[in-house]
VOSE-778816 format. One line per 8 residues: number of its first residue (from 1); their letters; for each residue x negated, y negated, z negated of C-alpha. Coordinates in Angstrom, 2 decimals. Layout:
<pts>
NUM> a> X/Y/Z | ...
</pts>
This chain:
<pts>
1> xxxxxxxx> -77.90/-138.84/-149.95 | -76.22/-136.54/-151.90 | -72.70/-137.73/-151.27 | -70.01/-135.34/-149.60 | -72.11/-131.97/-150.68 | -70.57/-129.82/-153.51 | -71.45/-126.44/-154.79 | -69.18/-123.53/-156.18
9> xxxxxxxx> -69.93/-123.32/-159.62 | -68.45/-119.41/-159.96 | -68.77/-119.07/-163.45 | -66.70/-122.06/-164.24 | -64.49/-121.60/-161.20 | -64.79/-125.30/-160.05 | -66.76/-127.20/-157.51 | -69.21/-129.75/-158.68
17> xxxxxxxx> -71.76/-132.20/-156.79 | -75.12/-130.55/-156.70 | -77.86/-132.09/-158.33 | -81.50/-132.14/-156.94 | -82.64/-128.78/-158.55 | -79.57/-126.76/-157.73 | -79.50/-128.01/-153.96 | -83.06/-127.29/-153.59
25> xxxxxxxx> -82.63/-123.61/-154.81 | -79.65/-123.06/-152.58 | -81.58/-124.49/-149.27 | -84.23/-122.39/-150.13 | -82.45/-119.28/-150.50 | -80.45/-119.97/-147.16 | -83.76/-120.55/-145.50 | -85.35/-117.22/-146.61
33> xxxxxxxx> -82.41/-115.07/-145.54 | -82.38/-117.10/-142.26 | -85.92/-116.32/-141.40 | -85.68/-112.77/-142.84 | -83.05/-112.09/-140.27 | -84.16/-113.90/-137.09 | -87.65/-112.14/-138.10 | -86.06/-108.69/-137.98
41> xxxxxxxx> -84.12/-109.26/-134.76 | -87.12/-110.95/-133.10 | -89.48/-108.21/-134.26 | -86.94/-105.50/-133.01 | -86.72/-106.83/-129.53 | -90.01/-108.09/-129.15 | -92.21/-104.93/-129.81 | -93.23/-103.03/-127.05
49> xxxxxxxx> -91.51/-99.81/-125.98 | -93.24/-96.53/-125.70 | -92.72/-93.57/-123.36 | -89.34/-92.12/-123.34 | -87.82/-94.77/-125.72 | -85.64/-95.58/-122.95 | -84.59/-92.87/-120.12 | -83.27/-92.77/-116.79
57> xxxxxxxx> -80.21/-90.11/-117.43 | -77.87/-90.69/-114.52 | -78.47/-91.11/-110.53 | -76.29/-91.57/-107.76 | -78.35/-90.77/-104.68 | -75.68/-90.00/-102.24 | -72.16/-91.97/-103.06 | -70.55/-90.46/-99.69
65> xxxxxxxx> -67.97/-89.16/-99.50 | -66.03/-90.92/-102.05 | -64.61/-89.20/-104.88 | -63.70/-91.60/-107.54 | -66.39/-93.86/-107.73 | -67.74/-96.96/-105.76 | -69.49/-96.11/-102.86 | -72.90/-97.54/-103.93
73> xxxxxxxx> -75.96/-96.40/-105.48 | -76.96/-96.82/-109.12 | -79.04/-95.66/-112.11 | -78.28/-95.58/-115.61 | -80.58/-96.24/-118.37 | -80.12/-95.09/-121.91 | -81.86/-96.46/-125.09 | -82.63/-93.09/-127.22
81> xxxxxxxx> -84.55/-95.00/-129.83 | -83.66/-96.85/-132.81 | -84.98/-100.07/-131.60 | -82.90/-102.73/-129.45 | -84.89/-103.79/-126.24 | -84.83/-106.84/-123.88 | -84.88/-105.60/-120.43 | -86.15/-108.88/-119.15
89> xxxxxxxx> -89.05/-108.16/-116.48 | -88.53/-104.55/-117.04 | -89.30/-102.74/-113.32 | -87.53/-99.87/-111.30 | -89.85/-98.60/-108.57 | -90.40/-95.79/-106.20 | -94.02/-96.98/-105.49 | -92.90/-98.79/-102.60
97> xxxxxxxx> -90.15/-100.81/-103.56 | -89.93/-102.59/-106.80 | -86.67/-104.03/-108.56 | -87.40/-106.52/-111.54 | -84.78/-107.39/-114.13 | -84.89/-111.44/-113.93 | -82.21/-111.84/-116.83 | -82.19/-111.05/-120.61
105> xxxxxxxx> -80.27/-108.08/-121.50 | -80.65/-106.53/-124.98 | -80.17/-102.74/-124.94 | -79.16/-101.41/-128.20 | -79.85/-98.34/-129.48 | -77.55/-95.17/-128.09 | -76.59/-97.61/-125.44 | -75.98/-97.42/-121.47
113> xxxxxxxx> -76.59/-100.13/-119.01 | -76.16/-99.36/-115.09 | -78.88/-100.70/-112.62 | -77.50/-101.22/-109.11 | -78.27/-103.71/-106.02 | -77.23/-107.38/-106.65 | -74.44/-106.89/-103.98 | -72.77/-104.12/-105.79
121> xxxxxxxx> -72.65/-105.66/-109.60 | -69.02/-106.31/-109.23 | -67.96/-102.69/-108.34 | -69.46/-101.38/-111.66 | -68.16/-103.96/-114.18 | -65.49/-101.77/-115.13 | -67.82/-98.91/-116.25 | -69.63/-101.14/-118.89
129> xxxxxxxx> -72.91/-103.41/-118.72 | -74.39/-103.84/-115.37 | -77.53/-105.55/-114.37 | -77.74/-106.24/-110.77 | -81.31/-106.35/-109.23 | -82.96/-107.53/-105.80 | -85.04/-104.81/-104.07 | -83.28/-101.67/-105.55
137> xxxxxxxx> -85.22/-98.68/-104.31 | -83.16/-96.59/-102.16 | -82.42/-93.22/-103.71 | -83.08/-90.89/-100.90 | -80.21/-87.92/-100.59 | -83.05/-85.35/-100.62 | -84.79/-86.72/-103.54 | -88.21/-88.83/-104.49
145> xxxxxxxx> -89.87/-90.00/-107.19 | -88.45/-93.10/-109.60 | -90.27/-94.95/-112.38 | -89.17/-96.83/-115.06 | -91.66/-99.34/-116.51 | -91.83/-101.92/-119.39 | -92.90/-105.67/-118.94 | -96.42/-104.74/-119.99
153> xxxxxxxx> -96.79/-102.05/-116.93 | -96.39/-99.21/-119.21 | -94.36/-96.20/-117.73 | -91.46/-95.36/-119.95 | -89.83/-92.75/-117.88 | -90.19/-91.33/-114.45 | -88.59/-88.35/-112.38 | -88.87/-86.53/-109.13
161> xxxxxxxx> -85.33/-85.28/-108.23 | -84.48/-83.19/-105.23 | -81.28/-81.22/-104.30 | -81.87/-78.45/-106.11 | -81.07/-80.22/-109.07 | -77.31/-80.29/-108.59 | -77.20/-76.53/-109.04 | -74.33/-76.91/-106.59
169> xxxxxxxx> -74.61/-76.27/-102.83 | -71.26/-78.52/-102.32 | -71.85/-81.37/-104.66 | -75.04/-82.00/-103.44 | -73.52/-82.85/-100.16 | -72.47/-86.04/-101.74 | -69.92/-87.80/-103.78 | -71.59/-86.49/-107.32
177> xxxxxxxx> -73.97/-88.12/-109.59 | -77.13/-86.17/-111.13 | -76.53/-86.28/-114.91 | -79.46/-85.39/-117.81 | -78.18/-82.51/-120.14 | -80.05/-83.56/-123.19 | -81.76/-87.06/-123.27 | -83.87/-85.98/-126.02
185> xxxxxxxx> -85.59/-83.78/-123.42 | -86.88/-86.42/-120.93 | -89.68/-84.20/-119.35 | -87.23/-81.27/-118.73 | -87.10/-81.39/-114.93 | -84.70/-79.63/-113.08 | -84.01/-77.22/-115.84 | -82.39/-80.45/-117.75
193> xxxxxxxx> -80.29/-81.91/-114.74 | -77.23/-80.85/-113.05 | -74.24/-82.58/-110.99 | -71.75/-84.14/-113.26 | -68.71/-82.36/-114.00 | -66.25/-85.53/-114.43 | -63.49/-85.35/-111.87 | -64.48/-88.89/-110.83
201> xxxxxxxx> -67.62/-87.50/-109.43 | -69.89/-89.31/-112.80 | -69.99/-90.69/-115.66 | -71.20/-94.21/-115.49 | -71.47/-96.40/-118.69 | -70.80/-93.36/-121.14 | -71.97/-89.81/-122.57 | -72.75/-87.49/-119.54
209> xxxxxxxx> -70.29/-84.76/-118.93 | -72.89/-82.26/-118.83 | -74.43/-83.65/-122.37 | -75.60/-81.08/-124.68 | -78.78/-79.58/-126.53 | -81.30/-78.31/-124.25 | -84.40/-78.51/-125.85 | -87.84/-77.81/-124.22
217> xxxxxxxx> -89.34/-74.58/-126.02 | -91.67/-73.64/-123.31 | -95.29/-74.51/-122.18 | -96.44/-75.90/-119.16 | -97.23/-73.68/-116.62 | -100.03/-73.80/-113.91 | -98.32/-73.45/-110.43 | -101.16/-73.82/-108.13
225> xxxxxxxx> -104.28/-75.86/-107.38 | -105.37/-77.73/-104.26 | -108.62/-78.94/-102.92 | -110.28/-82.49/-102.65 | -113.78/-81.14/-101.50 | -116.20/-78.63/-102.64 | -116.54/-80.30/-106.23 | -113.18/-81.27/-107.19
233> xxxxxxxx> -109.95/-79.33/-107.28 | -106.62/-80.68/-108.82 | -104.33/-78.13/-111.06 | -100.68/-78.66/-110.57 | -98.11/-77.97/-113.37 | -94.26/-77.49/-113.54 | -93.88/-80.27/-116.11 | -95.74/-83.52/-117.39
241> xxxxxxxx> -98.61/-83.07/-119.45 | -100.01/-84.87/-122.57 | -102.72/-86.75/-121.02 | -104.87/-86.54/-124.21 | -104.53/-82.92/-124.40 | -105.06/-82.36/-120.61 | -108.51/-84.39/-120.80 | -110.22/-81.56/-122.64
249> xxxxxxxx> -112.58/-79.92/-120.45 | -112.70/-76.71/-122.74 | -108.91/-75.96/-121.74 | -110.17/-75.07/-118.16 | -112.46/-72.04/-117.02 | -113.03/-71.45/-113.35 | -114.13/-67.74/-112.70 | -117.99/-67.57/-112.18
257> xxxxxxxx> -118.50/-71.47/-112.57 | -117.19/-71.86/-116.09 | -116.06/-75.33/-117.61 | -115.72/-78.52/-115.40 | -117.99/-81.37/-115.79 | -115.04/-83.93/-115.77 | -111.31/-83.86/-116.28 | -108.93/-86.64/-115.04
265> xxxxxxxx> -104.97/-86.25/-115.74 | -103.21/-87.96/-112.73 | -100.75/-90.58/-113.88 | -98.07/-91.65/-114.04 | -96.57/-88.48/-113.94 | -99.24/-86.31/-115.36 | -98.19/-83.18/-113.71 | -101.68/-82.79/-111.87
273> xxxxxxxx> -105.19/-82.77/-113.33 | -108.35/-83.43/-111.33 | -111.02/-81.21/-112.29 | -114.81/-82.00/-110.99 | -117.21/-78.69/-111.14 | -121.05/-78.72/-111.73 | -121.50/-76.87/-108.81 | -119.92/-76.73/-105.50
281> xxxxxxxx> -117.22/-74.18/-104.64 | -118.44/-71.44/-101.74 | -116.01/-70.93/-98.59 | -114.34/-67.68/-98.06 | -114.30/-67.14/-101.71 | -111.11/-67.01/-104.05 | -111.73/-68.22/-107.57 | -109.36/-67.77/-110.28
289> xxxxxxxx> -108.62/-70.76/-112.74 | -107.40/-70.43/-116.02 | -105.72/-73.06/-118.43 | -105.57/-73.00/-122.26 | -103.85/-74.98/-124.88 | -102.67/-78.04/-122.35 | -99.54/-79.35/-123.87 | -96.53/-81.16/-122.56
297> xxxxxxxx> -94.70/-84.29/-123.72 | -92.67/-81.90/-126.38 | -95.98/-80.78/-127.74 | -95.67/-76.89/-126.32 | -99.02/-75.45/-125.47 | -99.27/-73.35/-122.20 | -99.10/-69.61/-122.75 | -102.56/-67.26/-122.37
305> xxxxxxxx> -103.45/-66.13/-119.16 | -102.03/-69.19/-117.22 | -103.90/-68.55/-114.21 | -103.73/-69.81/-110.36 | -106.04/-69.22/-107.44 | -108.19/-71.87/-106.02 | -110.69/-72.26/-103.00 | -112.15/-74.34/-100.41
313> xxxxxxxx> -109.55/-74.41/-97.09 | -111.15/-74.19/-93.74 | -109.76/-75.17/-90.33 | -106.98/-72.90/-89.10 | -107.72/-70.96/-86.01 | -105.34/-68.79/-83.62 | -104.00/-65.89/-85.05 | -105.26/-66.80/-88.79
321> xxxxxxxx> -101.74/-67.17/-89.67 | -99.02/-65.28/-87.76 | -95.04/-65.13/-87.78 | -93.90/-62.21/-89.92 | -90.29/-62.41/-90.52 | -87.54/-64.63/-89.23 | -83.80/-65.26/-89.91 | -82.26/-66.91/-86.87
329> xxxxxxxx> -78.80/-65.87/-87.12 | -77.99/-65.78/-90.82 | -74.50/-64.98/-92.57 | -71.65/-67.77/-92.31 | -72.76/-70.93/-94.07 | -76.33/-69.53/-94.48 | -79.75/-71.15/-93.60 | -82.44/-69.69/-91.42
337> xxxxxxxx> -85.99/-69.03/-92.39 | -89.24/-68.55/-91.10 | -92.26/-66.62/-93.10 | -95.75/-66.83/-92.24 | -98.74/-64.65/-93.19 | -102.36/-65.49/-93.75 | -104.08/-62.25/-92.08 | -107.60/-63.90/-92.18
345> xxxxxxxx> -110.06/-63.47/-94.92 | -110.13/-67.53/-94.93 | -108.39/-69.95/-97.52 | -106.09/-72.42/-95.47 | -103.84/-75.13/-96.17 | -100.35/-75.34/-94.89 | -100.58/-79.02/-95.05 | -102.61/-78.59/-91.61
353> xxxxxxxx> -99.85/-76.55/-89.84 | -97.06/-77.53/-87.66 | -93.77/-75.73/-86.73 | -92.21/-76.32/-83.40 | -89.82/-74.84/-80.54 | -89.73/-75.00/-77.07 | -87.16/-76.89/-75.00 | -85.50/-75.25/-71.60
361> xxxxxxxx> -88.29/-76.56/-69.43 | -91.00/-74.90/-71.63 | -92.11/-78.01/-73.22 | -93.07/-78.32/-76.82 | -90.61/-80.27/-79.07 | -91.75/-82.77/-81.79 | -93.98/-80.61/-84.36 | -92.63/-80.42/-87.89
369> xxxxxxxx> -95.46/-80.65/-90.85 | -94.78/-77.41/-92.92 | -95.87/-79.20/-96.06 | -96.11/-82.97/-97.06 | -98.71/-81.96/-99.71 | -101.78/-79.75/-99.96 | -100.43/-75.99/-100.26 | -103.19/-73.55/-100.10
377> xxxxxxxx> -102.45/-69.99/-98.58 | -104.68/-67.45/-99.79 | -105.54/-64.08/-97.60 | -102.73/-61.72/-97.84 | -100.34/-64.54/-98.98 | -96.76/-65.11/-97.35 | -95.01/-68.55/-97.34 | -91.18/-68.94/-96.30
385> xxxxxxxx> -89.95/-72.23/-94.89 | -86.51/-72.88/-95.09 | -83.69/-75.74/-95.19 | -82.48/-74.44/-98.37 | -84.61/-72.39/-100.54 | -81.64/-72.12/-103.17 | -79.44/-70.16/-100.82 | -82.41/-67.58/-99.95
393> xxxxxxxx> -82.84/-67.20/-103.55 | -79.17/-66.31/-104.00 | -78.68/-64.22/-101.22 | -82.68/-62.36/-100.95 | -84.51/-60.97/-103.40 | -87.64/-63.70/-103.88 | -90.37/-61.94/-105.51 | -92.64/-65.25/-105.38
401> xxxxxxxx> -90.41/-68.31/-105.70 | -93.52/-70.53/-105.53 | -94.02/-69.45/-101.91 | -90.69/-70.97/-100.63 | -91.19/-74.45/-98.85 | -87.88/-76.27/-98.34 | -87.87/-78.74/-95.46 | -85.27/-81.17/-94.68
409> xxxxxxxx> -85.02/-79.93/-91.31 | -86.45/-76.96/-89.35 | -86.87/-76.70/-85.70 | -83.59/-75.05/-83.90 | -83.66/-71.22/-83.79 | -80.66/-70.31/-81.78 | -78.52/-67.30/-82.79 | -79.39/-65.55/-79.32
417> xxxxxxxx> -82.78/-66.31/-78.29 | -85.60/-68.88/-78.70 | -89.33/-69.99/-79.47 | -91.05/-70.76/-82.75 | -94.36/-72.05/-82.41 | -97.14/-72.58/-85.34 | -99.71/-75.15/-84.23 | -102.80/-76.55/-86.12
425> xxxxxxxx> -103.68/-80.25/-86.85 | -105.48/-80.42/-83.31 | -102.24/-79.39/-81.40 | -103.67/-75.57/-80.71 | -101.38/-73.00/-80.83 | -101.81/-70.67/-83.82 | -99.14/-68.25/-83.28 | -96.02/-68.41/-81.05
433> xxxxxxxx> -92.64/-65.66/-80.96 | -90.20/-65.76/-78.31 | -87.37/-63.65/-79.97 | -84.26/-62.19/-78.88 | -81.22/-61.19/-80.39 | -81.22/-57.88/-78.86 | -84.29/-56.84/-81.07 | -82.11/-56.30/-84.26
441> xxxxxxxx> -78.88/-56.63/-85.51 | -76.78/-59.83/-86.23 | -77.28/-61.43/-89.81 | -80.36/-59.49/-90.54 | -83.67/-60.68/-90.65 | -86.22/-59.69/-87.85 | -89.39/-58.38/-89.33 | -92.97/-57.90/-87.64
449> xxxxxxxx> -94.41/-54.21/-88.07 | -97.96/-54.85/-87.48 | -100.19/-58.04/-88.11 | -102.49/-56.74/-85.75 | -100.48/-56.26/-82.62 | -99.48/-59.25/-80.60 | -96.74/-61.21/-81.83 | -94.71/-61.36/-78.40
457> xxxxxxxx> -94.33/-57.45/-78.20 | -90.61/-56.49/-78.56 | -91.74/-53.24/-79.82 | -93.53/-55.14/-82.81 | -90.44/-56.17/-84.30 | -87.42/-54.59/-86.04 | -84.51/-55.15/-88.38 | -85.32/-55.55/-92.03
465> xxxxxxxx> -84.38/-52.26/-93.73 | -80.77/-52.04/-95.64 | -82.82/-50.90/-98.86 | -84.58/-54.13/-99.00 | -81.60/-56.28/-98.93 | -81.92/-57.24/-95.27 | -84.69/-59.40/-95.87 | -88.09/-59.49/-97.73
473> xxxxxxxx> -89.03/-63.25/-97.77 | -92.26/-63.86/-99.81 | -93.07/-60.39/-99.90 | -94.48/-57.63/-97.44 | -91.80/-56.36/-94.85 | -89.74/-53.27/-95.46 | -90.93/-51.81/-92.09 | -94.56/-52.94/-92.05
481> xxxxxxxx> -97.09/-50.63/-90.56 | -100.97/-49.73/-90.22 | -102.87/-51.84/-93.12 | -99.94/-52.23/-95.22 | -99.86/-48.08/-96.20 | -99.21/-47.39/-99.64 | -101.94/-46.89/-102.17 | -102.53/-43.93/-104.03
489> xxxxxxxx> -104.23/-40.44/-103.88 | -104.17/-36.85/-103.64 | -106.94/-34.26/-105.26 | -106.93/-30.50/-105.40 | -108.40/-28.95/-108.67 | -109.99/-26.52/-108.58 | -111.76/-26.66/-105.03 | -112.19/-22.71/-105.12
497> xxxxxxxx> -109.58/-20.47/-106.97 | -109.08/-16.73/-106.98 | -105.37/-15.63/-107.89 | -106.50/-12.38/-109.33 | -104.22/-12.99/-112.35 | -107.38/-12.84/-114.78 | -106.16/-16.02/-116.49 | -109.09/-18.03/-114.89
505> xxxxxxxx> -108.23/-20.48/-111.88 | -105.72/-18.32/-110.33 | -103.86/-21.27/-108.96 | -104.76/-24.60/-106.95 | -103.17/-27.74/-107.89 | -102.34/-30.57/-105.48 | -102.38/-33.53/-107.66 | -100.83/-36.77/-106.72
513> xxxxxxxx> -101.07/-40.34/-108.17 | -98.77/-42.90/-106.51 | -98.13/-46.92/-107.55 | -94.59/-46.65/-108.26 | -91.52/-44.12/-107.92 | -89.30/-43.64/-105.05 | -91.91/-41.48/-102.65 | -91.10/-38.25/-101.08
521> xxxxxxxx> -93.86/-35.70/-99.90 | -94.25/-32.86/-97.49 | -96.97/-30.51/-97.84 | -97.94/-27.78/-95.58 | -101.09/-25.58/-95.84 | -103.05/-24.44/-92.46 | -105.40/-21.70/-92.19 | -109.04/-22.52/-90.56
529> xxxxxxxx> -107.51/-22.04/-87.26 | -104.97/-24.36/-87.62 | -101.93/-22.41/-87.95 | -99.44/-23.18/-90.72 | -99.40/-20.64/-93.52 | -97.08/-22.19/-96.15 | -94.53/-24.97/-96.69 | -95.27/-25.75/-100.24
537> xxxxxxxx> -93.11/-28.87/-100.18 | -90.48/-30.26/-98.00 | -89.00/-33.79/-98.67 | -89.82/-33.37/-102.64 | -88.99/-36.51/-104.61 | -92.04/-37.70/-106.39 | -93.01/-39.58/-109.78 | -96.22/-41.67/-110.32
545> xxxxxxxx> -98.26/-38.64/-111.19 | -97.51/-35.04/-110.85 | -98.89/-31.85/-108.92 | -97.90/-28.87/-106.79 | -99.21/-25.33/-107.63 | -100.29/-23.07/-104.95 | -100.62/-19.54/-105.83 | -102.44/-18.27/-102.73
553> xxxxxxxx> -99.30/-16.78/-101.12 | -98.16/-17.41/-97.80 | -94.35/-18.44/-96.76 | -93.29/-14.72/-96.76 | -95.10/-14.20/-100.35 | -97.61/-11.95/-99.24 | -101.54/-12.51/-100.00 | -103.60/-14.34/-97.77
561> xxxxxxxx> -107.18/-13.38/-97.02 | -110.29/-15.19/-98.31 | -111.10/-18.33/-96.68 | -110.89/-22.13/-96.53 | -107.27/-23.71/-96.09 | -106.49/-27.13/-95.24 | -103.55/-28.96/-97.46 | -102.05/-31.55/-95.44
569> xxxxxxxx> -99.92/-33.90/-97.40 | -97.58/-36.74/-95.96 | -95.97/-39.09/-98.72 | -93.57/-42.02/-97.60 | -90.83/-44.02/-99.12 | -87.47/-45.72/-97.78 | -89.55/-48.99/-97.31 | -91.50/-47.09/-94.21
577> xxxxxxxx> -94.79/-46.66/-96.18 | -96.47/-43.79/-94.97 | -99.63/-42.00/-95.79 | -101.35/-38.76/-95.05 | -103.88/-36.75/-96.42 | -105.96/-33.96/-95.68 | -107.55/-31.69/-98.44 | -109.64/-28.50/-98.09
585> xxxxxxxx> -109.41/-25.39/-100.55 | -111.44/-22.22/-100.86 | -109.21/-19.02/-101.64 | -110.94/-15.82/-103.18 | -109.14/-12.83/-102.97 | -110.96/-10.36/-105.29 | -110.16/-6.71/-105.11 | -109.64/-4.67/-108.24
</pts>
C-alpha cells in the first residue's frame, strides 16, 4: 500500500520510500497544519461583528447630473477592523425597505465593497468589488437614515444624512458623492462628512478623496427635549450615545422634580433618551433638564451645565404664535425665510403647526407641516423656517442655529405681494399676513414692530436695520417696540443735595446701569412747574455703568432755587430699543 510514495531525506539529499512510522509522522504534521489554518480562517470569518467594525463611508444619493460616475445610487462599505467578515445575510435598511446580501463575500480588513441595485452591478465592476442587491433602499436626495445590520440583527453602523453634509450648495444639487473624512470616527455625523473633491464626483472602491484625521474630542450636547405625556419626556442629543452610560438615572436632573424614575436610551441610533418622572410635569411651567456624564461612542463625556428646556405642550390657539419676520425677496440665488414668535405663556409644539398661502381666488393652498418631528417652542422663543438653513447662516447673524427649521419646500412667497398663513392641526388660522413689497426695501427682511398690534396693519412692519445686517433670524427684531424695551435702570444719589461747597453732598449723581454698550442718552432737568432748566446730556454715548453729575446750576450756570426737580432720561440704541425714566431730586440752596 506504500508503493509510489516517497519522502525527501534532507540530510542525505535523496528520496527514499517511506516506512510506516515516518509516513505517519508526516501525515500528522500535515493534518495539524491544515486544521490550524482552516480553524484560523473559519474563526476570523465566523465570529460576529461588533458595532463600527464595518462602516458606510461613501454615499451617492443624487447621481444626476452625471460628472464621471454611473448614473446610479450606491453606498460603499469599509472594513475598519482587523477581522475578515462574510457579508452573507447582512442587511442595508432605511426602516421600510431592506436589502439582504444573498451571496457569500469576504470583506477583508481595510477593504471596500460597493452595494448597489442588482440591475446596476455591471456599471460599477470597473471600480472594484460590487454586490448587487434586490430591494436596495432609495437614497433620498434630501436625506434619510440608513442602517447596516449583521446577520444577527445587530446594528453595525447607522447614519442620518442631509444636504447640509455636502458643505457645498452647488455639489448638493447632484453628481457628487458624500464621503466620510475619518473612518475611525463613525459617530461624527455632519462634522465628519463632506462632498467628494475627486474630479469624477466620487471615489468608489478606493480611499476617499477627503480622507484624513478628524477625531471626535467633544462630548455629546443636549440639543432639546420633547414631551410624550406629563410623565415622559425625551432628551435629544447631537450624536449617538453609549447606551450603557445613557441608562444611568443619576445623569439626569429636572428642576424641581429631581432624577427620573426610569431611563430608556432609544435605539438603534441612541441619539435620544426617554425619561420617566415620578410625578407629572405641570402645564404652563418651563423646566430645565440638566445632563451630566453621558458619553458618546468615542468615550467623551457631556460638558458640565448641559441644559435644555422642557415642558408640557398645549393646543395652539389664534395669536399664540405670530408671524414676526419674513424675507420674501432675497438677494440673487438666496432663499426666503419666515420667522414665528411665541407670544403666549404656553409651551407649544411646532409639529402641530402648518404654513400655507392663498391662491388668486383667496383659497388656502395645501398646508405644509412646519416640523416632521416634535419641536417645542417655549414662551418668548423664535423659530425660523427656510429651504436652506446653511444659506441663512452664511448671510445673516444667526444667534440660535438650533431654531432654524429646514423644509424641502415652503409655500410660495412672491416678490411683489402675497399671503402667509399659519394654521393649527384643526385648520384654525393662528396668524395671517398679507404683505406688500411697498412696505420695505428690496432684498431686506420685513420685521414686525409690535407683537401686540394686529398682524395685517402695514404700520406694524418695516425694513430690518442695516446695523443688524438687514435681517435678524432667530432673535429679537432690530426695529421692535413695546414689550421689547431695553433692560436697565436709572437712580439718583443723594435724593437731597445742597451745592454749598462744604464737601458734603454738593452734587446729585444720576447713575445708570445697562445690559451692554452701544446706548446713547439724553438727560433734561425740569423744575416743579415742568419747565426745562438744564440739558445735562445730549446724545451722550454710554458704557454699561456710569453716572452724570449735576451741580445744581441751570443751563446758564446760574444757581437754581430750593425745590424739587425732575430728571427726565431717555436711553436708546441703533436697534430701536428705547426707554424713558423720570426721577425726582430735591435741591437745597443754603445761604451763608
